[in-house]
N, C-alpha and C positions, 0 to 999 in steps of 0.2 A: 811516375811522370819523369821523363828524361829531357835534358836540354840537348843542344846540338853537340855538346862535348861528352855526352853519355853520363853526365852527373845526374843522380837522383835528386829531384827538388821536392822536398817533403816538409819544409819548415817555412812558415810565414810569420813575419813580424808586422804587426799592425800598430801604427801610431794613431791613438784615439784622440789626441789633442797636441797642439804645439805649445800649450801653456804649462807653466811650472811655478811652484812656490819657491824655487831656488833660482839663482842666477850664476850657475857654475861657470868659471872663467873659460874653460875649454869648450863650453857648450853655447853660451849666450853672451851678447854684448852687455856691458855694465848697466845700460838703461833698459835691458830686456828686449823683447821682440815687438814688432808692429803686430798688434793683435788682429787676426783675421776676423772677418764678420762671421757670426754664427752660421749664416746661410752658406758660407764658403767651406764649411767643415762637413764631412760626411755625417749623416744622421746615424744613429745606432742601427736603425733598420737597414740602411745602405751597407754599413760595415758587415752586418750579419749575412746579407745577401751575397756580398762579394766573398766572404769567408766560406760560405756553403758551396759556392761555385769552385773555389780553390780545393775544398775538401773532396768534391766530386772528381777533381783531377788528380788527387793523390796526396794532398797536404795532410799530414797526420799530427803536426805539432804547430801550435800557434802561441806566440808570445805577444802580449799587449804592452805597449810602451807609450811614451809621450814625446816631449814634455814629461809631465808627471801624470800618469793615467788616473790616479785616484782623485784628481781635481775635476775629472769629467763626470758630469751628472749622469746617473743611470749606469755607471760602470758595472755594478753588481748584476743588474738585469742583463746586460750584454754578456757577461761571463756565463750566466745561467743559460742564455739562449745558444751561445756557441757550444757549450758542453752538452747541450741536449742532442747534438749531432753525434751519434754513437760511433761514427767513423773517425772522430777526432780522438787521438790517443792521449795527448797531453795539452793542457792549457796552462801557460805560465804568465807571469806578470812582473815587470821591472818597475821598481819604485825607489824613491829616496828614503822611504821608511817613516817619514814624519806623521803620516796619517794612518799607519798600521794599528796603533792602539785603538783606533775607532773602527778600522775596516778588516782587521785580520780574521776575526771570526766570520764576518759576513762573506769575505772572499772564499774562505774554506767551505762554507755552506753553499756557496754559489758554484762550486765545481773547480775552482783554481787548484791545480795540482802542485805548483811549485812557485816560489818567489825568488827573484833576484833583487838584492838591495844594494844600492850604491853607497860606498863608504871609502873615501880616499885617505882618511887620516884618523888617528885616535887622539889627536890633540885639538882641544877646543879652539885655540887661536888660529890654527891652520884650517880647521873646518870652516870657521867663519870667513877666513880669507878666500878659500877656494870656492865656497858657495855664495859668498857675499852677504847672504842673509840667513843662513842656516844655523841651527843649534845642534851640536853633537849629541847632547843628552836626548833630544827628541828622536834622532835616528836610532840610537842605542836602545831606547825604549821600544821603538818599532820592531827591532830585531827580537827583543824579548817577547813582544806581543805575538809575533809570528810563531815562536817556539811554543808559547802557551796555547795557541790556537791549533797546534798539532801539525804544523808544516815541518817537514823533514827535508834534509838535503838542501837547505836554503843556500843560495850562492851569494856571496859578498863580492861585489865588483869593485875592484880597486884599480884606478888608472895610475900607472906607474909614471911619476914625473920627476925627472932629475933635478936635484937641488930643492925639492919640495918635500916629498915623502919617502925618498929612498932610504933614509936613516930609520924608518919605522918598519922596515920589512920584517925584522925578527918579531916585533910586537904584534904585527898583523897576522903573521903565521901562527903566533901563539894562541890566537882565537880558536884554532882548530884542535887544541889539545884535549879539551874536555867538552866540546860542543859539536853537534852534528851540523857543521857548516863547511862549505867549500869557499875558501878565500881565493879569488881569482885575480891575479895580477895581469892587467891588460896594458899592452904597450900603447902609449899616447900616439895618436895619429894626426898628421898634419892636415886637418880638415876644419873648415869653419874658422872659429876664433883661434884655434891652436896652430893654424897654418902660418901665422905670423910670429910664433914663439921661437926663441933661439934654439939652435941645434942641441944645446946641452940639456934641454928638457926631455929629449927623446932618448930613452934608454932601452937597451936590449934586456928582455926579461930574464936572460941567463943570470943577471945580477942576483936574482932571488936564490938560486941554488948555490951561488958563490958565497952569499952572506949566511945561508943556512945549509951547510954541506951535508948535514945529517938527513935531509929530505931523501926519501926513497921513491924511486920512479915506479909508478903503478901501471902506466899505459896512457891511453888517450880516451877522451870523452868528447866527441864532436871535434870542435876546433881547439879544445884545451888539452894540454899535457898535464896529467895528474901526478901528484906526489903526496906523500904522507910522512909526518914526523913519526918516529918509532913509538908505538903505543898510543898514538893519537886517535881520537874519535872521528874527527873530520879530515878533510883533505885540502890540498893546495893545488891551484890550477895556474898554468901559464898560458896566456893567449898572445900570440906573437904575429900579428898581421904584417909587421915590417921586417923583422929579422928572419922570420921563417914563414913565407907565404903558404897559406893553406887553401888557396883558391881552387886547386885541383880537386879538393873534396868538399867544396862549398855546396851546401844543400838548401840555401835560404833565398828568399825573395821578400820584398818589402812593399807595404802599402802605406802611403803617407796620409795624414789626417785630412788633406784636401782631395783625396781620391786619385792619387797618381801611383801607378805601379812602377817601382824602381827595381830593375833586375840586378843592380849592383850598387852597393853603398857609395862607391867611389866613381860613379859615372853620372853625367848629366842626363842620360837617357831616361825619360819618364813617359809612361803611356797612360793617357787619361781613361779612367774607368767610370767616372760618374755619369749616370744616365743610361748606362748600358745594362741590358737584361738578357736573360736566356742565352741563345746561341751567340749573339753579338758579344756578350760578356765573356763567355767561354772562349770565343775566338781571340779576344784581346788578351786574355790571360795566357793562352797558348803562345801568342805572338811575343809577349813579354818574356816568357820562359825561353823561347827559342832565341831571343836576342840577348840573353845573358852572356856577358863577355867571358873569355877564357880566364882572365885574371884582372886584378886591379893594376893600375900603373902608377903606384906611389912607392917611395922608399923614404927613409928618414931624412933625406935631403930634398925630397920632392914635395909636391902639393897634390892633394887629392883632386880627382877629376870633378868632384862635386863642389862647384863654386857658387851655385845659386842659392844654396840652402845652408842653414845652420844645423848642427847635430840635433837640436831640439825639434826641428821641423821634419827630420827623417825618422827619428826613433831609434838610432843607434844600430 
């Protein structure tokens, strides 16, 4: 499935809920979000129908996101239903990890292939500060639960924030020495709550290789540049949407929890899918893919084109 710029679109991110048990500062306002009515959120059956239509068009990888997807009732059954489509090659899920001691085995048995776990700091005081309500020990227990359940290649997503966690780079990289983890440093983007943050918060991910010069370049994995410490089990990834645009190779498209197709994270363009079936649904999906822009139009001094939604409403 190609867009108008001849990019292969094979990766769908689905936000199954805009609710979360954290209130991360770059993602949500301090008082949380205005909760949508249950009737305004896609049902699990609607999500599955849209996902199957996308798979028919060539989507081979789906990642479930939120908010926090594990607070959505029926998430395991949705995973099983999605993975029952044999043309889907990979099903992944992004989580803050706190519910993984309860869900890791269930997710593994429901067909989830891989997990992404958010972890911005290894310091309890900072973890509480950035999440407002989170407990670092619970997320660390979640990572351990994922390992016990048999998940391999788990990705630890760390948003790199100047003046907050850039002094922890070496410690975070150290998680990969003896564990099959990929710690991915992601440049903070000026979107949602973070759009109003000072410029000093936005850092070039090159700082990681400057602080840990022994990292060895391995190549790329999708949008991430991969590195490894000598002799380490895991890897380190750099995702640089600001300093090194990867739009020319972007393969993803997004579905919001309320049923809007977003061709680009940083665009206000949204195409309503709810209530569409059969050929009308397929036509809308093709239209959305065709209208995917050539690139995003933000940089470290700019603001994302997505101004109507918070990150928790889009799914990252």
